[in-house]
C-alpha positions as CSV (number, residue, x, y, z in Angstrom):
1,M,34.2,-31.6,15.4
2,K,33.8,-29.8,12.0
3,A,34.2,-33.1,10.2
4,S,31.4,-34.7,12.3
5,W,29.1,-31.7,11.7
6,G,29.9,-31.9,8.0
7,F,28.8,-35.6,7.9
8,L,25.6,-34.9,9.8
9,A,24.7,-32.0,7.4
10,F,25.2,-34.4,4.5
11,A,23.3,-37.2,6.1
12,A,20.4,-35.0,6.9
13,V,19.6,-34.5,3.2
14,G,16.8,-36.6,2.0
15,V,16.1,-38.2,5.4
16,I,12.4,-38.9,6.1
17,G,11.3,-38.1,9.6
18,L,8.7,-39.9,11.8
19,G,6.3,-36.9,11.8
20,S,4.9,-35.4,15.0
21,A,5.9,-38.5,17.1
22,F,9.6,-37.5,17.0
23,G,11.6,-34.4,16.2
24,Q,14.2,-35.0,13.5
25,T,17.5,-33.6,14.8
26,F,21.2,-34.5,14.7
27,Q,24.2,-34.1,16.9
28,P,27.9,-34.4,16.3
29,A,29.5,-37.8,17.0
30,P,31.3,-38.2,20.4
31,S,34.9,-37.2,20.3
32,A,37.6,-39.8,20.2
33,N,41.2,-40.2,19.3
34,K,40.3,-41.7,15.9
35,P,37.4,-40.6,13.6
36,L,34.3,-42.7,13.6
37,A,33.0,-44.4,10.5
38,T,30.1,-42.5,9.0
39,Q,28.6,-44.9,6.4
40,P,24.8,-45.2,7.0
41,L,23.9,-48.7,7.9
42,A,20.7,-50.6,7.1
43,T,18.0,-51.2,9.7
44,M,14.9,-53.4,9.4
45,T,11.7,-51.7,10.5
46,P,8.3,-53.3,11.2
47,T,7.1,-52.7,7.7
48,G,10.0,-54.3,5.9
49,T,11.7,-50.9,5.0
50,F,15.1,-49.9,6.3
51,A,16.2,-47.1,8.6
52,A,19.5,-45.2,8.6
53,S,19.3,-44.5,12.4
54,Q,17.1,-45.7,15.2
55,T,16.6,-44.1,18.6
56,A,13.9,-43.7,21.2
57,A,13.4,-41.4,24.2
58,E,12.3,-42.3,27.7
59,P,12.1,-40.2,30.9
60,P,14.5,-38.7,31.6
61,A,14.3,-37.8,27.9
62,P,17.6,-37.6,26.0
63,A,18.6,-34.1,25.3
64,A,17.7,-32.5,21.9
65,G,20.1,-33.4,19.2
66,M,19.8,-37.2,19.2
67,S,18.9,-38.8,15.9
68,T,15.6,-40.5,15.3
69,P,14.4,-43.3,13.0
70,A,14.5,-42.5,9.4
71,A,13.5,-44.6,6.4
72,T,15.9,-45.1,3.5
73,S,17.0,-47.8,1.0
74,A,19.3,-50.6,2.0
75,P,22.6,-51.1,0.3
76,T,22.5,-53.3,-2.8
77,G,22.7,-57.0,-2.0
78,T,22.0,-56.5,1.8
79,S,21.0,-59.9,3.2
80,P,17.8,-59.8,5.4
81,Q,19.7,-61.9,8.0
82,K,22.8,-59.6,8.0
83,L,21.5,-56.1,8.7
84,V,23.1,-53.9,11.2
85,A,19.9,-53.4,13.2
86,Y,16.4,-54.6,13.5
87,S,13.2,-53.4,15.2
88,S,11.1,-56.3,13.8
89,A,11.2,-58.9,11.0
90,V,9.2,-59.9,8.0
91,V,8.2,-63.5,8.6
92,D,6.0,-66.2,7.0
93,G,4.1,-67.1,10.1
94,P,2.9,-65.8,13.5
95,Y,6.3,-65.6,15.1
96,I,7.1,-63.1,17.8
97,A,10.2,-62.4,20.0
98,M,9.7,-61.5,23.6
99,T,12.7,-59.4,25.0
100,F,13.4,-58.3,28.5
101,D,15.7,-55.5,29.5
102,D,17.7,-54.2,32.5
103,G,18.0,-57.4,34.5
104,P,18.7,-59.7,36.0
105,N,16.8,-58.8,39.2
106,P,17.1,-61.5,41.8
107,E,13.6,-60.7,43.1
108,T,11.7,-60.8,39.8
109,T,13.7,-62.5,37.0
110,P,13.6,-66.0,38.6
111,R,9.8,-65.7,38.7
112,L,9.7,-64.8,35.0
113,L,12.0,-67.7,34.1
114,K,9.7,-70.1,35.9
115,M,6.7,-68.8,33.9
116,L,8.6,-69.1,30.6
117,E,9.8,-72.6,31.5
118,Q,6.3,-73.8,32.4
119,R,5.1,-72.7,28.9
120,G,8.1,-73.9,26.9
121,I,8.8,-70.3,25.7
122,K,12.2,-69.0,24.8
123,A,13.0,-65.3,25.2
124,T,15.9,-62.9,24.8
125,F,17.3,-61.1,27.8
126,F,19.2,-57.8,27.3
127,V,21.1,-57.7,30.5
128,L,23.3,-55.0,32.2
129,G,26.8,-56.1,32.8
130,S,26.8,-54.8,36.3
131,R,23.7,-56.8,37.2
132,A,24.9,-60.0,35.3
133,T,28.0,-60.1,37.4
134,A,26.0,-59.6,40.6
135,S,23.6,-62.5,39.8
136,P,25.7,-65.0,37.8
137,A,23.4,-67.9,38.7
138,I,20.5,-66.3,37.0
139,I,22.4,-65.8,33.8
140,K,23.4,-69.4,33.8
141,Q,19.8,-70.4,34.4
142,M,18.8,-68.4,31.4
143,I,21.2,-70.3,29.2
144,A,20.3,-73.7,30.8
145,Q,16.6,-73.0,29.8
146,G,17.5,-72.1,26.3
147,H,17.1,-68.4,26.4
148,E,19.3,-65.9,24.6
149,V,21.4,-63.4,26.6
150,A,22.4,-60.1,24.9
151,N,24.1,-56.8,25.8
152,H,22.3,-53.8,27.2
153,S,25.5,-52.0,28.3
154,W,27.2,-52.1,31.7
155,D,25.1,-49.6,33.7
156,H,22.6,-48.0,31.3
157,P,24.1,-44.7,30.2
158,Q,23.0,-42.8,27.1
159,L,25.9,-44.0,24.9
160,P,25.9,-41.0,22.5
161,K,26.3,-38.7,25.6
162,I,29.6,-40.3,26.8
163,S,33.0,-40.5,25.1
164,V,33.7,-43.1,22.4
165,A,36.2,-44.8,24.8
166,A,33.6,-44.9,27.5
167,A,31.0,-46.4,25.1
168,D,33.5,-49.0,24.0
169,K,34.0,-50.0,27.7
170,Q,30.3,-50.2,28.3
171,I,29.9,-52.7,25.4
172,G,33.2,-54.4,25.7
173,D,33.0,-55.1,29.5
174,T,29.4,-56.4,29.2
175,N,30.4,-58.7,26.3
176,A,33.3,-60.0,28.4
177,A,31.0,-60.6,31.5
178,I,28.4,-62.4,29.4
179,E,31.0,-64.5,27.7
180,Q,32.6,-65.5,31.0
181,L,29.2,-66.6,32.4
182,T,27.9,-68.3,29.3
183,G,30.9,-69.3,27.3
184,K,29.7,-67.3,24.3
185,S,30.1,-63.6,23.4
186,P,26.7,-62.0,22.8
187,L,25.7,-61.2,19.2
188,Y,23.3,-58.4,20.0
189,V,23.3,-55.0,21.6
190,R,20.2,-52.9,22.6
191,P,21.4,-49.4,23.4
192,P,19.9,-48.0,26.6
193,Y,16.9,-45.8,25.8
194,G,17.4,-46.9,22.2
195,A,19.8,-43.9,22.0
196,M,22.3,-44.0,19.2
197,T,23.9,-42.0,16.4
198,P,24.8,-43.5,12.9
199,A,28.5,-42.7,13.5
200,L,28.7,-44.3,16.9
201,R,26.7,-47.4,15.8
202,A,29.1,-47.8,12.8
203,H,32.0,-47.6,15.2
204,L,30.6,-50.2,17.6
205,R,29.7,-52.4,14.7
206,E,33.2,-52.3,13.4
207,K,34.9,-52.8,16.8
208,F,32.6,-55.5,18.2
209,G,30.7,-56.9,15.3
210,S,27.4,-56.2,17.1
211,T,23.9,-56.2,15.6
212,F,21.6,-53.7,17.1
213,I,18.2,-54.7,18.3
214,Y,15.3,-52.2,18.9
215,W,11.6,-53.0,19.2
216,S,8.2,-52.7,17.5
217,V,5.9,-53.2,20.5
218,D,6.5,-51.2,23.7
219,P,4.0,-51.4,26.6
220,L,5.7,-48.5,28.4
221,D,5.9,-50.9,31.4
222,W,8.6,-48.8,33.0
223,K,6.2,-45.9,33.2
224,D,2.8,-47.5,33.8
225,R,3.2,-50.0,36.6
226,N,-0.1,-51.7,36.0
227,A,-0.2,-55.4,35.0
228,Q,-3.5,-55.1,33.1
229,V,-2.4,-52.1,31.1
230,I,0.9,-53.8,30.2
231,H,-1.1,-56.9,29.1
232,D,-3.5,-54.9,27.0
233,R,-0.8,-52.9,25.2
234,I,1.2,-55.9,24.3
235,V,-1.6,-58.1,23.2
236,S,-3.4,-55.4,21.2
237,H,-0.2,-54.3,19.3
238,A,1.4,-57.6,18.7
239,H,2.0,-58.6,15.1
240,P,3.9,-61.3,13.2
241,G,7.6,-60.5,13.3
242,A,7.3,-58.3,16.3
243,I,10.1,-57.7,18.8
244,V,8.3,-57.0,22.1
245,L,10.1,-54.8,24.7
246,A,9.5,-55.4,28.4
247,H,11.5,-55.1,31.6
248,D,12.0,-58.1,34.0
249,I,13.1,-55.8,36.8
250,H,9.5,-54.5,37.4
251,P,7.2,-56.7,39.5
252,T,4.1,-55.5,37.6
253,T,5.7,-56.5,34.3
254,V,6.3,-60.0,35.6
255,D,2.8,-60.1,37.0
256,A,1.4,-59.3,33.6
257,M,3.4,-62.1,31.8
258,P,1.3,-65.2,32.4
259,K,-1.8,-63.7,30.8
260,V,0.2,-61.9,28.1
261,L,1.9,-65.2,27.1
262,D,-1.3,-67.3,27.3
263,D,-3.4,-64.8,25.3
264,L,-0.7,-64.4,22.6
265,K,-0.5,-68.2,22.4
266,A,-4.3,-68.4,22.1
267,K,-4.2,-66.0,19.2
268,G,-1.8,-68.3,17.4
269,Y,1.6,-66.7,18.1
270,K,4.7,-68.8,18.3
271,F,7.6,-67.5,20.5
272,V,11.2,-67.4,19.3
273,T,14.4,-65.8,20.3
274,V,15.8,-62.8,18.4
275,S,18.3,-65.0,16.6
276,E,15.5,-67.3,15.5
277,L,13.4,-64.3,14.3
278,I,16.2,-62.8,12.3
279,A,17.0,-66.2,10.7
280,M,13.4,-66.2,9.4
281,N,13.5,-62.6,8.2
282,K,12.4,-62.3,4.6
283,G,12.7,-58.5,4.2
284,V,13.3,-57.4,0.7
285,P,17.0,-56.4,0.3
286,E,16.2,-53.2,-1.6
287,P,12.9,-51.8,-0.4
288,K,11.4,-48.7,-1.6
289,V,11.8,-45.5,0.4
290,A,8.7,-45.3,2.6
291,S,7.4,-42.4,4.6
292,T,6.4,-43.0,8.2
293,T,4.1,-39.9,8.3
294,P,0.4,-40.9,8.1
295,A,-1.3,-39.9,4.9
296,P,-4.1,-37.3,5.3
297,K,-7.5,-38.7,5.8
298,K,-9.9,-38.4,2.8
299,K,-13.6,-37.6,3.2
300,P,-15.6,-40.5,1.9
301,K,-17.6,-39.8,-1.3
302,P,-21.2,-41.1,-1.7
303,A,-21.2,-44.3,-3.8
304,N,-23.5,-47.2,-4.2
305,P,-22.2,-50.6,-3.1
306,A,-21.4,-51.8,-6.6
307,S,-19.3,-48.8,-7.5
308,A,-17.6,-48.8,-4.2
309,S,-16.6,-52.4,-4.6
310,A,-15.3,-51.8,-8.1
311,T,-13.4,-48.6,-7.4
312,G,-12.2,-49.3,-3.8
313,A,-13.5,-45.8,-2.8
314,T,-14.6,-47.0,0.6
315,A,-13.0,-49.3,3.1
316,K,-14.0,-51.0,6.3
317,P,-12.7,-49.5,9.5
318,V,-9.7,-51.2,11.0
319,S,-10.2,-52.5,14.5
320,A,-7.5,-51.7,17.0
321,K,-7.5,-55.3,18.1
322,P,-7.0,-58.5,16.0
323,A,-10.4,-59.5,14.5
324,S,-9.7,-63.2,14.6
325,A,-7.8,-65.8,16.6
326,K,-5.0,-65.8,14.1
327,P,-2.7,-62.7,14.1
328,A,-2.8,-60.5,11.0
329,A,0.1,-59.0,9.2
330,P,1.1,-55.5,10.6
331,T,-0.1,-52.5,8.7
332,R,1.9,-49.9,10.6
333,N,4.7,-49.4,13.1
334,S,3.0,-49.8,16.5
335,S,6.1,-48.4,18.3
336,T,5.6,-44.7,17.5
337,S,5.4,-44.0,21.2
338,M,8.7,-45.7,22.0
339,G,9.7,-45.6,25.6
340,L,12.7,-46.9,27.1
341,F,15.3,-49.2,27.4
């Protein structure tokens, strides 16, 4: 326990927090028979910077002490396609990855699969092992339609709150279930609630070779069961390289999807799986350390149009929604109110 706290005290030095959206706290790694690896691992964030840790809270909120996203530099020579974790990608084009958690649900997932098939859209499903084994035909249908199936644990615990052995079983058993149904072991893990510690993630990475997938667009569909609200949040916050989080277990989420998909397509977005998005990632291997805390607003100074144009003292307000049919490059992380799952 002392060794774990010692690492966390060292890791806390120089870490940049997310500001008021999250509280920056740390907790000791789960106990185990063998010590966990504690080397910080690179994570791609929506702006092309890297994060040493990545978590998110959802009701019931994880207890205090869970680490939160923090920007840092990536190790020298890190490949944009071989990072340990991603919440988005930097891409040359309007590509976006739709991801769905917590299924399959025999009542709602088949409806979603039909919607995706009708539009020729491929998505990534982060399934629970317990539900995959209960609905094997749906998993096989996902694969037959060209979708990607990934690991969301066996039954959705907060992995840092259970023993390392139990976390291993959550990931290992789900990998085995998916491989038995699809013939392929999953490449990706999305921790339930986004909850993770650097030490546990390093351990799971070493043991299973997993890449961790978070998100940059979260409609909070688990909380607000309203199809129009879900639609508006996804469409207004979408950006090139986005990983969109949603849940195919909720009828309102599935109800929202036809208009979400059609409106995103009308804006010029092209849908890809997480694997395809990562393959296109052009994130700089050694980005500068970036703060995620918004800069204080400056009061505009009087200036004539000519001087303003020359000095850049004034700027046009940024609309909350895309101004044109084509998606614009993201200017900020739209997932500061991460929810879920």
